[in-house]
C-alpha positions in Angstrom: 235.4 116.8 20.4 235.8 116.6 16.6 234.5 113.8 14.6 237.7 112.3 13.0 238.1 108.8 11.8 241.3 106.7 12.3 241.8 106.7 8.5 241.7 110.5 8.5 244.1 110.6 11.4 246.5 108.4 9.5 246.4 110.7 6.5 247.1 113.7 8.8 250.0 111.9 10.4 251.4 111.0 7.0 251.4 114.7 5.9 252.4 116.0 9.4 249.1 117.9 10.0 248.5 118.8 13.5 245.0 117.5 14.5 245.4 118.0 18.2 242.6 120.5 18.6 238.9 120.7 19.5 238.2 123.6 17.1 237.1 122.7 13.6 238.3 126.1 12.2 241.8 125.5 13.6 242.0 122.0 12.2 240.8 123.2 8.8 243.4 125.9 8.8 246.1 123.4 9.7 245.1 121.3 6.8 244.9 124.3 4.5 248.5 125.3 5.3 249.8 121.9 4.4 247.8 121.7 1.2 249.7 124.7 -0.2 252.9 122.7 0.1 251.6 120.3 -2.6 251.1 122.6 -5.5 253.6 122.2 -8.2 255.8 124.8 -9.8 253.1 125.6 -12.4 250.5 126.2 -9.6 248.8 123.0 -10.4 247.6 120.6 -7.6 249.6 117.4 -7.2 248.1 114.0 -6.3 248.9 114.7 -2.7 247.1 118.0 -2.8 244.0 116.4 -4.1 244.1 113.7 -1.4 244.5 116.4 1.3 241.7 118.4 -0.3 239.4 115.4 -0.1 240.3 115.0 3.6 239.5 118.7 4.2 236.1 118.3 2.5 235.3 115.1 4.5 236.2 116.7 7.9 234.3 119.9 7.0 231.2 118.0 6.1 231.2 115.6 9.1 231.8 118.3 11.8 
C-alpha cells in the first residue's frame, strides 16, 4: 500500500489523476502524464504544473 495523504488524494482528484494503484512507479507515471497537460504554449510550466510537480516530489519522497 502506498503512503498517500488525504490532501494528496484531493489534489489528484482535482486533476483527474488515477491513484488507484499499489505501485509507486505506476502512480508517478500517472502524475507525470497529467503534468504535461499544464505546460503553456511557450513550454513554460503553469501554476497547476508546479502544484502537481510538488505533489509528485512529495509522493516520491514518502514512498
